C-alpha positions in Angstrom: -5.9 15.7 -7.2 -8.5 13.4 -5.8 -10.7 14.9 -2.9 -11.7 12.8 0.1 -15.1 12.2 -1.1 -13.8 9.6 -3.8 -11.7 7.9 -0.7 -14.8 7.8 1.6 -17.9 7.1 -0.7 -15.9 5.1 -3.5 -18.0 1.9 -2.7 -21.4 3.8 -2.7 -21.3 3.8 -6.7 -20.0 0.5 -6.8 -22.2 -2.0 -8.8 -21.9 -5.6 -6.6 -21.5 -7.6 -9.5 -18.5 -5.8 -10.7 -16.8 -5.7 -7.1 -17.7 -9.7 -6.7 -16.1 -10.5 -9.9 -13.0 -8.5 -9.0 -12.6 -9.9 -5.8 -13.5 -13.4 -7.1 -10.5 -12.8 -9.5 -8.4 -11.9 -6.9 -9.3 -15.1 -4.8 -8.5 -17.3 -8.0 -5.0 -15.8 -8.7 -4.5 -16.0 -4.9 -5.3 -19.8 -4.9 -3.2 -20.0 -8.3 -0.3 -18.6 -6.6 -0.6 -21.1 -3.6 -1.0 -24.0 -5.7 2.1 -23.4 -7.7 4.0 -21.6 -4.6 6.7 -24.6 -4.7 7.4 -24.2 -8.7 7.8 -20.3 -8.4 11.0 -18.5 -8.5 11.9 -16.2 -5.6 10.4 -13.0 -7.2 7.3 -15.2 -8.4 6.5 -16.0 -4.5 6.9 -12.3 -3.6 4.2 -11.9 -6.3 1.8 -14.4 -5.0 1.8 -13.1 -2.0 1.3 -9.6 -3.1 -2.0 -10.8 -4.8 -2.8 -12.2 -1.2 -2.0 -8.8 0.0 -4.1 -7.2 -2.4 -7.2 -9.7 -1.9 -7.0 -9.2 1.9 -6.9 -5.4 1.4 -9.8 -5.3 -0.9 -11.9 -7.7 1.2 -11.3 -5.6 4.3 -12.1 -2.8 2.3 -15.7 -3.6 1.7 -16.4 -4.8 5.1 -14.7 -1.6 6.7 -16.4 0.8 4.3 -19.6 -1.1 4.8 -19.3 -0.4 8.5 -17.7 3.1 8.9 -18.1 4.6 5.5 -14.4 5.3 5.4 -12.0 3.3 3.2 -9.1 5.7 3.3 -7.1 3.6 6.0 -7.1 0.8 3.7 -6.1 2.3 0.3 -3.4 4.4 2.0 -2.4 0.9 3.4 -2.5 -0.7 0.1 -1.1 1.9 -2.0 2.3 1.6 0.3 2.4 -2.1 0.7 2.0 -2.4 -3.3 4.9 -0.2 -3.9 7.2 -2.4 -1.5 6.0 -5.7 -3.2 6.2 -4.5 -6.8 9.6 -2.6 -6.6 11.1 -5.6 -4.4 10.1 -8.0 -7.6 11.8 -5.3 -10.0 14.8 -5.3 -7.3 15.3 -9.1 -8.1 15.0 -8.9 -11.8 17.1 -6.2 -12.5 20.7 -7.4 -13.4 22.5 -4.1 -12.8 23.7 -3.2 -9.1 22.8 0.6 -9.9 19.4 -0.4 -10.9 18.9 -2.5 -7.9 20.6 0.3 -5.6 17.9 2.9 -7.1 15.3 0.6 -6.6 16.2 0.1 -2.4 16.3 3.9 -2.4 13.0 4.3 -4.0 11.6 2.0 -1.7 13.0 4.0 1.2 12.0 7.4 0.1 8.6 6.7 -0.9 8.1 5.0 2.5 9.5 7.8 4.1 7.3 10.3 2.0 4.1 8.0 2.7 4.9 8.6 6.5 5.0 12.4 6.2 2.1 12.4 3.5 -0.2 10.2 6.0 0.7 12.8 8.8 0.5 16.1 7.4 -0.7 16.4 3.5 -3.4 13.5 3.1 -4.3 12.3 6.7 -4.3 8.5 7.0 -7.9 8.3 8.3 -9.7 10.0 5.6 -7.8 11.3 2.2 -7.4 8.9 -0.7 -3.5 8.7 -1.3 -3.0 10.3 -4.6 0.6 11.8 -3.6 1.5 8.2 -3.0 0.0 7.1 -6.2 1.4 9.3 -8.9 5.3 9.0 -7.9 4.8 5.1 -7.4 2.8 4.6 -10.7 5.7 7.1 -12.4 8.4 4.9 -10.8 6.5 1.6 -12.1 6.4 2.9 -15.4 10.2 3.7 -15.4 11.1 0.1 -13.9 9.1 -1.6 -16.5 10.6 0.5 -19.6 13.9 -0.3 -18.0 13.3 -4.4 -17.7 12.1 -4.5 -21.4 15.3 -3.0 -22.4 17.1 -5.5 -20.2 15.3 -8.3 -21.7 16.2 -7.0 -25.2 20.1 -7.0 -24.0 19.9 -10.3 -22.3 17.4 -12.3 -24.6 16.2 -16.1 -23.1 15.9 -19.1 -25.2 12.0 -19.4 -23.9 9.4 -18.0 -26.3 8.2 -14.5 -24.8 4.9 -15.6 -24.0 6.0 -18.6 -22.1 8.0 -15.8 -20.2 6.7 -14.9 -16.6 8.8 -11.6 -16.5 7.3 -10.7 -19.7 3.6 -11.0 -18.3 4.6 -9.3 -15.1 6.4 -6.4 -16.5 3.7 -5.9 -19.3 0.8 -5.9 -16.2 2.9 -3.3 -14.7 3.4 -1.1 -17.6 -0.3 -1.2 -18.3 -1.3 -1.0 -14.8 0.9 2.3 -14.1 0.3 4.3 -17.2 -3.9 3.5 -17.3 -4.2 4.4 -13.8 -1.9 7.4 -13.9 -4.1 8.6 -16.3 -7.5 8.0 -14.7 -6.3 9.4 -11.6 -5.0 12.6 -13.5 -8.2 13.1 -14.7 -10.2 12.0 -11.6 -11.1 15.9 -10.9 -12.5 16.6 -14.3 -14.4 13.5 -14.1 -15.9 14.5 -10.8 -16.8 17.8 -12.4 -18.5 16.2 -15.3 -20.9 14.1 -13.2 -18.8 10.8 -14.3 -18.2 9.1 -11.3 -19.5 6.0 -12.5 -16.9 6.2 -15.3 -14.4 6.1 -12.8 -15.4 3.3 -11.3 -15.9 1.3 -14.3 -12.4 2.3 -15.9 -10.9 1.8 -12.3 -12.3 -1.9 -12.2 -11.3 -2.5 -15.9 -7.6 -1.4 -14.8 -7.6 -3.9 -11.8 -9.5 -6.8 -13.4 -7.2 -6.8 -16.4 -4.1 -6.1 -14.4 -4.5 -9.2 -12.1 -5.7 -11.2 -15.2 -1.7 -10.9 -16.4 -0.5 -11.3 -13.0 -2.0 -14.4 -13.0 -0.5 -15.6 -16.3 2.8 -14.4 -14.6 2.1 -16.8 -11.8 1.1 -19.6 -14.4 4.0 -19.0 -16.6 6.5 -18.9 -13.5 8.9 -22.1 -13.1 12.0 -21.9 -11.0 13.2 -25.0 -13.4 12.3 -23.1 -16.5 14.6 -20.0 -15.3 17.3 -22.1 -14.3 17.4 -23.6 -17.7 17.0 -20.3 -19.7 
């Protein structure tokens, strides 16, 4: 489990250039999503808004942490919003009604658990939401593997590297598996005094993830999907 120290002092270890690079990347992907917004599919529009949400949370994260030395509330908020945004995208990408129902049930269940966790287990104002990230990352892994199977069963004529769904799903699988590993090893890193490793690996994952999300937004086109 991640202790409260990580949530409260996460940015104490941050090197300004790394943080700035990540924020600029989020800003660039956000602008890309807005510039191409009218050409995006419905799930592409949701993805574009999700990037803006992440950028806003990270910007506020830095500001609030600098002022109050506690970024836990922002991390808690970002954790549940990410799950809602990304799961909603999977809802629209899945063809099976059973899978769609499963996604809806998972959103309701995780949201309910988030409220309980924020009040009882990991207080909203002081603790990093490990209890939220671990199940949501597990669900993202499951969703992405199921979607890859669906892509194999229902192939389209468009080259796979030009498919927005491929880039989005690859990004989600990469993010879910690597971040799960990173969070799972956090206590070990802390015991070994490898806090800097947590920081660099964390931002490497996030930068790589949002670069692939940027490609997904760049390749997403409502006309291409209509003709595939």
